[in-house]
VOGU-3710 file (C-alpha; in Angstrom, 3 decimals, decimal comma):
1> mfnkilianr> 11,646/-4,152/-33,218  8,181/-3,021/-32,082  7,349/0,646/-31,573  4,437/0,000/-29,229  3,106/-3,002/-27,311  0,009/-3,592/-25,201  0,445/-5,361/-21,854  -2,579/-7,596/-21,277  -2,085/-7,914/-17,533  -1,895/-5,978/-14,291
11> geiacrvaat> 0,149/-5,607/-11,115  3,844/-6,308/-10,818  4,245/-8,237/-14,079  2,722/-5,366/-16,072  5,126/-2,968/-14,344  8,004/-5,388/-14,981  7,316/-5,624/-18,731  6,858/-1,861/-18,964  10,274/-1,270/-17,344  12,129/-3,286/-19,999
21> arrmaiktva> 10,045/-1,781/-22,801  10,923/1,711/-21,589  14,623/0,852/-21,545  14,288/-0,410/-25,126  12,407/2,766/-26,191  9,190/0,794/-26,841  5,942/2,591/-25,916  3,460/0,692/-23,770  -0,316/0,511/-23,429  -1,931/-0,604/-20,173
31> vysdadanak> -5,413/-2,032/-19,727  -7,313/-1,789/-16,469  -10,508/-2,816/-14,721  -12,730/-0,747/-12,418  -10,743/-1,911/-9,395  -7,445/-0,914/-11,053  -8,394/2,568/-12,249  -5,665/4,101/-10,061  -3,256/1,157/-10,097  0,497/1,520/-10,446
41> hvsvcdealh> 0,683/-0,342/-13,752  -1,648/2,246/-15,309  0,650/5,084/-14,304  3,905/3,510/-15,543  2,650/2,925/-19,092  2,390/5,545/-21,826  -1,324/4,964/-22,441  -4,131/3,133/-20,666  -7,590/1,871/-21,649  -10,448/0,739/-19,444
51> igasaprdsy> -11,685/-2,743/-20,369  -14,404/-3,643/-17,868  -15,571/-4,412/-14,361  -13,383/-5,603/-11,489  -13,877/-9,362/-11,773  -11,298/-10,917/-14,159  -14,012/-12,560/-16,262  -15,386/-9,074/-16,981  -12,047/-7,455/-17,837  -8,651/-9,183/-17,972
61> lrwekiiaaa> -10,136/-12,391/-19,397  -12,154/-10,572/-22,098  -9,665/-11,010/-24,904  -11,883/-9,395/-27,544  -11,723/-6,128/-25,539  -7,967/-6,437/-25,182  -7,474/-6,947/-28,901  -9,762/-3,981/-29,627  -7,656/-1,864/-27,250  -4,466/-2,876/-29,074
71> qatgaqaihp> -5,981/-1,996/-32,436  -7,353/1,320/-31,177  -3,966/2,426/-29,838  -1,837/1,197/-32,736  0,015/-1,428/-30,706  1,844/-3,949/-32,861  2,099/-6,732/-30,293  0,546/-7,969/-27,048  2,525/-9,199/-24,041  0,251/-11,404/-21,905
81> gygflsenee> 2,434/-11,505/-18,751  1,550/-14,571/-16,712  -1,808/-15,812/-15,496  -5,043/-14,570/-17,097  -4,739/-15,133/-20,885  -1,040/-15,983/-21,051  -1,682/-19,672/-21,798  -4,918/-19,322/-23,748  -4,408/-20,602/-27,299  -7,677/-19,010/-28,512
91> faqacvdvgl> -6,412/-15,598/-27,452  -3,025/-16,222/-29,062  -4,714/-17,310/-32,295  -7,058/-14,321/-32,241  -4,024/-12,025/-32,042  -2,486/-13,735/-35,072  -5,779/-13,567/-36,976  -5,962/-9,765/-36,738  -2,279/-9,192/-37,482  -1,024/-8,645/-33,932
101> vfigpppaai> 2,104/-10,379/-32,630  1,467/-12,506/-29,563  4,613/-12,234/-27,419  4,661/-15,894/-26,543  4,688/-19,318/-28,166  2,595/-20,350/-31,187  -1,033/-21,228/-30,400  -0,378/-24,875/-31,310  2,393/-25,115/-28,701  0,169/-23,562/-26,037
111> kamglkaesk> -2,588/-26,036/-26,851  -0,254/-29,035/-26,845  1,301/-28,174/-23,501  -1,780/-26,618/-21,925  -3,642/-29,913/-21,789  -1,574/-31,890/-19,334  -2,781/-35,265/-20,603  -1,770/-34,420/-24,192  1,552/-32,989/-23,041  2,338/-36,255/-21,224
121> rlmalagvpl> 1,744/-38,188/-24,444  4,022/-35,871/-26,395  6,734/-36,050/-23,753  6,650/-39,834/-23,794  7,214/-39,729/-27,564  10,101/-37,277/-27,058  11,749/-39,570/-24,507  11,195/-37,291/-21,498  10,734/-39,287/-18,217  7,155/-39,337/-16,846
131> vpgyhgadqd> 5,611/-40,033/-13,430  3,261/-43,063/-13,427  -0,351/-41,914/-13,726  -3,588/-41,638/-15,711  -3,832/-38,999/-18,457  -6,857/-40,270/-20,386  -9,817/-38,391/-21,824  -12,443/-40,505/-20,024  -13,387/-38,436/-16,952  -16,001/-40,723/-15,461
141> palllreada> -15,590/-40,429/-11,651  -15,891/-44,187/-11,163  -13,133/-44,805/-13,723  -10,925/-42,142/-12,123  -11,384/-43,795/-8,741  -10,398/-47,187/-10,166  -7,319/-45,664/-11,805  -6,327/-43,986/-8,534  -6,711/-47,258/-6,671  -4,550/-48,976/-9,291
151> igypvlikas> -1,808/-46,314/-9,137  -1,679/-46,566/-5,339  -1,989/-43,872/-2,704  -1,066/-41,140/-2,145  -2,353/-39,908/-5,518  -2,221/-36,373/-6,889  -5,305/-35,015/-8,702  -4,419/-32,140/-11,063  -6,520/-29,932/-13,317  -5,525/-30,826/-16,864
161> aggggkgmrv> -5,879/-27,282/-18,211  -4,263/-25,218/-15,469  -1,494/-24,581/-12,989  -0,557/-22,486/-9,966  -1,973/-25,037/-7,529  -5,548/-24,468/-8,712  -7,569/-27,667/-9,010  -4,941/-29,774/-7,282  -5,301/-32,122/-4,308  -3,245/-34,883/-2,692
171> veksadfaaa> -5,463/-37,843/-1,765  -4,188/-40,177/0,942  -6,838/-42,915/0,743  -9,588/-44,201/-1,513  -12,396/-43,042/0,770  -11,356/-39,390/0,316  -11,085/-39,499/-3,460  -14,637/-38,521/-4,494  -14,777/-35,346/-2,374  -11,292/-34,254/-3,463
181> lascqrearn> -12,162/-34,864/-7,128  -15,323/-32,747/-6,897  -13,416/-29,875/-5,281  -10,654/-30,026/-7,912  -13,189/-29,980/-10,719  -14,979/-26,938/-9,279  -11,724/-24,998/-8,938  -10,672/-26,042/-12,438  -13,961/-24,866/-13,950  -13,774/-21,529/-12,127
191> sfgddavlle> -10,106/-20,892/-12,972  -9,717/-22,392/-16,452  -13,210/-23,136/-17,774  -12,316/-26,854/-18,033  -12,872/-29,429/-15,283  -10,824/-32,290/-16,807  -8,206/-33,756/-14,454  -5,324/-36,189/-14,584  -3,904/-38,466/-11,907  -0,292/-39,026/-10,884
201> kyvqrprhie> 1,554/-41,065/-8,332  2,503/-38,655/-5,545  6,282/-38,843/-5,196  7,487/-38,938/-1,582  9,865/-36,131/-0,460  9,872/-34,609/-3,953  11,754/-31,534/-5,037  10,222/-29,198/-7,585  12,943/-28,145/-10,022  12,177/-26,322/-13,244
211> iqvfgdtqgn> 14,261/-25,461/-16,290  14,002/-22,115/-18,088  13,981/-22,664/-21,865  13,939/-20,320/-24,838  13,395/-20,930/-28,531  13,443/-18,619/-31,539  11,931/-18,651/-35,010  15,240/-19,836/-36,521  15,042/-23,170/-34,692  17,580/-22,348/-31,939
221> yvylferdcs> 16,962/-23,563/-28,393  18,750/-22,983/-25,090  18,122/-23,667/-21,423  19,023/-20,968/-18,912  19,648/-23,436/-16,102  17,349/-24,388/-13,259  15,325/-23,000/-10,384  14,398/-24,884/-7,208  10,781/-24,136/-6,273  10,302/-26,800/-3,611
231> vqrrhqkvle> 9,160/-24,508/-0,769  5,406/-24,401/-1,334  2,143/-23,936/0,476  -1,133/-25,125/-1,032  0,912/-26,284/-4,047  1,911/-22,662/-4,684  5,495/-21,470/-4,517  6,747/-19,407/-1,577  10,519/-19,221/-2,081  12,491/-19,987/-5,233
241> eapapgmtpe> 16,241/-20,109/-5,770  18,743/-20,547/-8,571  20,775/-22,576/-9,108  19,215/-25,556/-7,312  21,243/-26,598/-4,246  22,987/-29,940/-4,695  22,617/-29,915/-8,470  25,480/-31,692/-10,229  26,707/-30,596/-13,674  25,742/-34,029/-15,012
251> lrgkmgqaav> 22,152/-33,857/-13,727  21,835/-30,230/-14,844  22,876/-31,246/-18,358  20,396/-34,141/-18,468  17,499/-32,022/-17,225  18,411/-29,155/-19,537  18,568/-31,450/-22,545  15,228/-33,022/-21,587  13,672/-29,557/-21,310  14,985/-28,558/-24,727
261> aaaravnyvg> 13,642/-31,834/-26,155  10,248/-30,960/-24,697  10,357/-27,533/-26,345  11,459/-28,962/-29,698  8,622/-31,495/-29,600  6,065/-28,688/-29,932  8,133/-26,260/-32,069  8,271/-23,873/-29,149  9,118/-20,168/-29,562  9,795/-17,677/-26,751
271> agtvefiveq> 10,106/-18,151/-22,998  8,874/-21,339/-21,367  9,483/-23,391/-18,269  9,647/-27,164/-18,114  8,809/-28,326/-14,610  10,125/-31,558/-13,142  9,404/-33,554/-10,012  12,758/-34,719/-8,648  12,842/-37,863/-6,537  15,535/-37,874/-3,827
281> rsdgsmnfff> 16,883/-41,379/-3,398  18,345/-42,867/-0,246  21,820/-43,025/-1,801  21,808/-39,233/-2,341  21,190/-39,387/-6,086  18,213/-37,729/-7,778  15,844/-38,928/-10,477  13,566/-36,568/-12,407  10,132/-36,824/-14,059  8,353/-34,388/-16,373
291> memntrlqve> 5,480/-32,640/-14,620  4,276/-29,909/-16,988  5,393/-27,069/-19,220  4,337/-23,497/-18,506  4,107/-21,754/-21,855  4,847/-18,276/-20,542  7,198/-16,248/-18,412  7,251/-17,468/-14,811  6,714/-15,428/-11,658  10,188/-16,482/-10,514
301> hpiteaitgq> 12,043/-15,442/-13,686  14,052/-12,694/-11,852  16,322/-15,233/-10,141  17,319/-16,635/-13,534  18,019/-13,077/-14,652  20,157/-12,558/-11,553  22,433/-15,573/-12,109  22,725/-15,182/-15,897  22,828/-11,393/-16,225  20,126/-11,549/-18,903
311> dlvewqlrva> 16,820/-9,655/-19,187  14,306/-12,365/-20,106  11,609/-9,860/-21,067  14,043/-8,329/-23,551  14,688/-11,839/-24,907  10,918/-12,293/-25,301  10,558/-9,047/-27,220  13,502/-9,769/-29,533  12,368/-13,317/-30,305  8,769/-12,169/-30,899
321> agqplpllqe> 10,121/-9,559/-33,349  11,789/-12,359/-35,336  15,326/-11,878/-34,046  17,537/-14,857/-33,082  18,292/-15,737/-29,466  20,773/-13,219/-27,997  23,089/-16,018/-26,785  23,719/-19,681/-27,570  24,039/-22,443/-24,975  27,832/-22,362/-24,651
331> qlkisghaie> 27,722/-18,601/-24,002  25,453/-18,900/-20,975  27,095/-19,052/-17,542  25,929/-19,196/-13,920  27,126/-16,393/-11,637  26,437/-16,607/-7,906  23,164/-17,521/-6,223  19,750/-15,828/-6,172  16,621/-16,280/-4,047  13,127/-14,870/-4,530
341> aricaenpdn> 10,519/-14,457/-1,787  6,878/-13,921/-2,690  5,340/-11,344/-0,371  1,619/-12,051/-0,142  -1,426/-10,590/1,577  -2,334/-13,556/3,736  -2,285/-14,893/7,274  0,057/-17,904/7,479  -1,064/-18,610/11,052  -4,645/-19,046/9,801
351> nfmpatgtlq> -4,008/-21,609/7,071  -2,654/-18,890/4,747  -6,045/-17,213/4,548  -5,818/-14,413/1,933  -6,183/-10,885/3,288  -7,600/-7,667/1,899  -7,069/-4,090/3,001  -5,136/-0,914/2,295  -1,355/-0,595/2,306  -1,219/2,089/4,968
361> vyalppcvnf> 2,533/1,550/5,313  4,539/0,053/2,462  8,240/0,472/3,214  10,663/-1,622/1,168  14,395/-2,311/1,452  16,718/-0,118/-0,605  17,291/-1,622/-4,045  20,800/-1,460/-5,489  19,866/-1,720/-9,178  16,919/-2,920/-11,239
371> epgnavvrvd> 19,051/-4,284/-14,055  19,124/-8,105/-14,200  22,431/-9,543/-13,035  23,471/-6,369/-11,185  20,977/-6,162/-8,348  22,028/-7,207/-4,865  18,445/-6,506/-3,739  15,567/-6,081/-6,183  11,840/-5,608/-5,610  9,264/-6,233/-8,347
381> sgvrqgdpis> 5,988/-4,695/-7,214  2,754/-3,458/-8,731  1,474/-1,465/-5,762  2,326/1,683/-3,813  1,650/2,919/-0,302  -2,035/3,745/-0,003  -3,133/1,230/-2,636  -5,862/-1,320/-1,828  -5,402/-5,079/-2,013  -8,748/-6,265/-3,336
391> pfydsmiakl> -10,390/-9,697/-3,292  -10,590/-9,807/-7,094  -7,003/-10,796/-7,862  -4,068/-12,859/-6,647  -2,804/-12,129/-3,135  0,828/-11,458/-4,140  1,949/-7,928/-3,212  5,572/-8,019/-4,369  8,589/-10,189/-5,137  11,790/-9,639/-3,162
401> ivhgdsraqa> 14,883/-10,886/-5,015  18,444/-11,031/-3,653  21,699/-12,095/-5,283  25,009/-13,082/-3,720  28,301/-14,725/-4,558  27,154/-17,820/-2,617  23,935/-19,284/-1,259  24,960/-18,345/2,291  25,479/-14,727/1,276  22,177/-14,592/-0,622
411> larldvalaq> 20,413/-16,131/2,382  21,842/-13,503/4,747  20,902/-10,689/2,372  17,356/-12,018/2,052  16,849/-12,077/5,823  18,064/-8,489/6,142  15,882/-7,348/3,236  12,814/-9,040/4,726  13,522/-7,319/8,056  13,524/-3,999/6,174
421> thivglntnv> 10,130/-4,757/4,589  7,463/-2,994/6,661  3,828/-3,444/5,644  0,885/-2,226/7,728  -2,815/-2,348/6,905  -3,373/-6,039/6,344  -1,847/-9,406/7,203  1,211/-10,477/5,213  3,587/-13,438/5,169  6,792/-11,402/5,696
431> qflrnvvqsr> 7,523/-12,736/9,189  6,659/-16,259/8,028  9,172/-15,913/5,179  11,834/-14,882/7,695  10,976/-17,939/9,771  11,405/-20,177/6,718  14,691/-18,538/5,738  16,029/-19,108/9,282  14,734/-22,695/9,587  17,167/-25,600/9,814
441> sfvqadldtg> 15,859/-27,276/6,664  16,162/-24,197/4,474  19,536/-23,106/5,843  20,928/-26,595/5,239  19,214/-26,849/1,825  17,273/-29,924/2,987  14,571/-29,148/0,449  11,362/-30,852/-0,621  7,740/-29,833/-1,070  6,976/-30,952/2,504
451> liareaavlf> 9,416/-28,499/4,112  6,736/-26,199/5,520  4,816/-29,042/7,139  8,037/-30,568/8,476  9,220/-27,301/10,032  5,765/-26,165/11,201  6,849/-25,962/14,862  9,265/-23,108/14,106  7,346/-21,450/11,254  3,919/-20,661/12,666
461> kqekvglala> 2,791/-18,504/15,600  6,325/-17,421/16,432  6,792/-14,320/18,600  10,274/-12,972/17,866  10,130/-9,467/19,383  8,806/-10,294/22,850  6,562/-8,476/25,301  9,226/-6,213/26,832  10,443/-4,637/23,585  6,925/-4,451/22,163
471> vagaiadtll> 5,759/-2,520/25,229  8,870/-0,323/25,212  8,423/0,480/21,519  4,722/1,292/21,871  5,279/3,554/24,890  8,284/5,262/23,292  6,229/6,037/20,197  3,352/7,340/22,357  5,651/9,632/24,345  7,365/10,911/21,198
481> qerayeaqra> 3,981/11,787/19,714  2,961/13,553/22,928  6,204/15,532/22,974  5,738/16,497/19,324  2,228/17,703/20,130  3,452/19,768/23,050  6,275/21,227/20,952  3,707/22,489/18,447  1,535/24,210/21,054  1,098/27,887/20,355
491> draewldpwa> 1,089/28,743/24,067  4,790/28,220/24,798  4,433/29,947/28,178  2,256/27,071/29,391  4,959/24,578/28,439  7,504/26,540/30,472  5,239/26,401/33,538  6,246/23,159/35,368  2,776/22,838/36,913  1,215/22,644/33,400
501> rrdgwrshgp> 3,581/19,998/32,045  2,016/16,690/30,974  5,088/14,488/31,237  4,494/13,359/34,828  6,846/15,874/36,465  6,469/16,315/40,264  8,226/18,671/42,619  9,253/15,772/44,834  9,161/11,993/44,644  8,364/9,737/41,693
511> sgrrfdfefa> 5,154/9,806/39,673  3,434/6,944/37,914  1,487/6,327/34,726  -0,346/3,177/33,733  -0,592/1,697/30,239  -2,958/-1,161/29,367  -2,086/-3,363/26,411  -3,236/-6,541/24,702  -0,325/-8,650/23,493  -0,425/-12,210/22,108
521> gqvqlvqmtt> -3,965/-12,638/23,390  -3,160/-11,532/26,942  -3,948/-8,265/28,751  -0,803/-6,596/30,130  -0,847/-3,814/32,739  2,363/-1,779/32,511  3,494/0,794/35,052  5,838/3,611/34,051  7,511/5,559/36,832  9,098/8,994/36,383
531> lhdgalqlnv> 11,849/9,441/38,952  12,767/12,791/40,485  15,770/13,163/38,168  13,530/12,599/35,150  14,675/9,030/34,482  12,000/6,482/33,523  11,370/2,956/34,740  9,014/0,356/33,286  7,442/-2,521/35,175  6,556/-5,132/32,565
541> agelgvfafv> 5,011/-8,360/33,870  6,691/-7,825/37,238  10,125/-7,106/35,775  11,550/-3,635/36,473  13,991/-1,933/34,096  15,356/1,472/33,176  13,575/2,859/30,127  15,147/5,280/27,640  14,530/6,139/24,015  15,516/8,600/21,340
551> avthgidvrw> 14,316/9,151/17,783  16,985/8,339/15,198  17,102/8,527/11,406  15,668/5,067/10,781  13,390/4,514/13,770  13,533/4,732/17,567  16,565/3,691/19,625  14,853/1,979/22,572  16,472/0,659/25,772  14,668/-1,258/28,495
561> gerrqilnvy> 16,844/-2,924/31,099  19,610/-4,789/29,297  17,702/-4,853/26,005  18,418/-2,241/23,355  17,294/-2,115/19,752  16,373/0,150/16,874  12,631/-0,272/16,424  10,265/1,029/13,757  6,786/1,719/15,095  3,719/2,452/12,961
571> rngavahifs> 0,298/3,264/14,392  -2,933/1,936/12,944  -5,594/3,130/15,336  -4,972/1,527/18,722  -2,573/-1,034/17,235  1,162/-0,369/17,236  3,065/-2,374/14,617  6,594/-3,020/15,861  9,426/-3,958/13,481  12,831/-5,033/14,782
581> aqgatqitai> 15,912/-6,874/13,560  14,512/-10,085/15,096  11,047/-9,793/13,592  7,734/-7,972/13,672  4,814/-7,960/16,089  1,699/-6,042/17,098  0,565/-4,642/20,419  -2,778/-2,973/21,091  -3,409/-0,107/23,489  -6,531/-0,742/25,548
591> dalahagdnl> -8,963/2,008/26,431  -11,028/0,419/29,195  -14,069/2,652/28,571  -13,958/2,379/24,794  -13,765/-1,410/24,901  -16,293/-2,106/27,629  -18,443/-5,069/26,657  -16,187/-6,325/23,858  -15,992/-9,701/25,546  -19,689/-10,305/25,006
601> veggrltapm> -19,540/-12,421/21,872  -22,745/-13,828/20,413  -22,430/-17,578/20,083  -23,321/-19,691/17,109  -22,240/-17,268/14,356  -20,120/-18,320/11,378  -18,826/-15,516/9,236  -16,927/-15,125/5,981  -13,224/-14,570/6,782  -12,902/-12,405/3,651
611> pgkvvsfavk> -15,005/-11,258/0,663  -15,895/-14,082/-1,699  -18,555/-16,243/-3,344  -20,458/-19,055/-1,643  -19,684/-22,245/-3,575  -21,774/-24,708/-1,608  -23,215/-25,686/1,755  -22,575/-29,176/3,123  -25,490/-28,918/5,569  -29,094/-27,746/5,694
621> agdkvkigqp> -31,292/-26,255/8,393  -31,944/-28,773/11,153  -28,753/-30,812/10,640  -26,713/-31,761/13,694  -23,002/-31,027/13,308  -19,798/-31,813/15,187  -16,910/-29,490/15,869  -14,573/-29,352/12,839  -17,224/-30,657/10,421  -17,198/-28,861/7,017
631> lavldamkme> -20,231/-26,604/6,684  -19,651/-24,434/3,626  -17,142/-23,697/0,872  -16,196/-20,117/0,007  -14,331/-19,102/-3,179  -12,037/-16,103/-2,641  -8,881/-14,887/-4,409  -9,154/-17,822/-6,851  -8,976/-20,461/-4,088  -11,598/-22,489/-2,213
641> htiaapmdgv> -11,810/-22,153/1,580  -13,761/-24,548/3,801  -15,778/-23,098/6,699  -15,864/-25,622/9,564  -18,054/-25,852/12,648  -16,417/-24,193/15,695  -18,487/-26,331/18,076  -21,103/-29,061/18,239  -24,589/-27,839/17,465  -27,611/-27,737/15,186
651> vaellyapgd> -27,876/-25,645/12,009  -30,651/-23,139/12,660  -30,598/-21,284/9,343  -28,620/-20,812/6,115  -28,389/-17,087/5,394  -27,043/-17,247/1,831  -27,333/-19,510/-1,211  -24,626/-21,020/-3,449  -23,437/-18,419/-5,953  -24,058/-15,449/-3,641
661> qvpegaellk> -21,282/-12,872/-3,231  -20,645/-12,098/0,443  -18,597/-9,359/2,122  -15,964/-10,001/4,764  -17,626/-10,691/8,122  -20,961/-11,704/6,605  -22,804/-14,269/8,716  -23,215/-17,354/6,502  -25,320/-19,537/8,796  -26,489/-19,831/12,385
671> lvv> -25,697/-22,610/14,829  -27,501/-23,304/18,089  -26,155/-25,478/20,880
//
């Protein structure tokens, strides 16, 4: 076994690999960029080396620097994690060439499966079912259009060299094909350095089910069952679960055997995932087609660990060290059900726009045990409270994994754990995940890749806390802070003087205090009345109720009228972030003087929603545009975002050029009416 390994990655996967290495008494070396100088993964490893600037192309994709770091520190092997260089056969070969062990498959296997067109050819020879499509080397746009027309719409365009939803578009009609192809090719070039694409028939109501496979250097292969990854946005996974609901032993065996055949076809070694598109037929049966093979550990590997009781990173290390697989197929069993939720810095209500900022509050649910197979609740995370989420890397903050004896139990545990996840400082998808988990389709396991679109009415822009409790929580927190301030006053005699008290006390009759808030886009004027006996009343939107609160161990016990809940309240300037059992919300205290004139918005401005690079402009100065018309494309967090016209108008000026880096809020162009 190795004495020391270098982890050629960052964030939660680097921390995850380091945790298993530590348990196995293997020393670890971290690498980091400028942006990650103080990152968690640097602190959890035994050593760390700086390898370059913040952008991945200047650091985590510079494999010559990573190999030099391994040699300088005496590491015997390199674990690539996932993403970055994990599926780069040149990097894997370079490791071999200098005598380092690449903890992954042989370079030839990466190359064979990394090019989707070549992998389709190999799978056809191995007898693995394929979706109808075009996988040829000729990338002439006119030919690709003809092939798409021949396949029949809808057609899926996919980057041949990549994954993770990058360079992928669904095209509904022939007229949209050229624009979608150009966008896919740009994303593919930026993400993988290769703009080749393939075409596939887009299967209606498909499920995305993948099989975890492992091979060793002795020629042994196993599959560690399946994961359902059907809940996706932008072709990227949101929730994953294992085993797949509705999976029969017969279908599981067929898919597992097909996955092993795929691995054998390329002499695979280590951890890999064979992904299938599963067609749901009207008679309830399912048919599966090979989609691609990911030649690395997957983001969602913890749910396989949960149902099998195996540490897949330990398996990787043992196989890479030349040891046989720890278990054979007949020794592997499924225990219970596991679900993983990807917690991301993004705004689901704004087309999942990635977000940046600082984790001012980062409170996670209590974890029972890290060990695979034993954890009721597990969190894999590469950040800590106070850390920044930058625009340079993927938007995922953490993975929340739950395990139960049944799917229903796992589902209930996931909802509770999400409710206990409190993040303040930037937009996240936590409330959206709760909405998905509670949706009819997910509860009933009516799964396919269109679930989010189908359930959109109950997933987006949902207010679960409500005005009354939001107001009550914000006021309770304000009063508690005021009382704490008064309690700390050095002049205690002033506090004992009733005429100096600041809590609204009067010698006779009630007293009033007004609070102004903005909630869900509306201004709310709230009146609080202090009665002669000291009791409080709140008038919220014309409804009067008794108001009481008390600080408790895990929040504030708030009562307003007939409503009573334990709330957690966190302040971020004027904004109070309210977390309850039902969900989370925000309410803003309004200072009328401080905000005077805020409603005077200059018209005709279009700004960058987040830091990024200008890819292209679709217009020039003097062009007339219509509301909703695409104006520019911005590349941020490895995805392209289209900036559309908010109104009819004329382009007065372009303020940047393609290739320019722009900060969040930068004005990209001017429109005049």
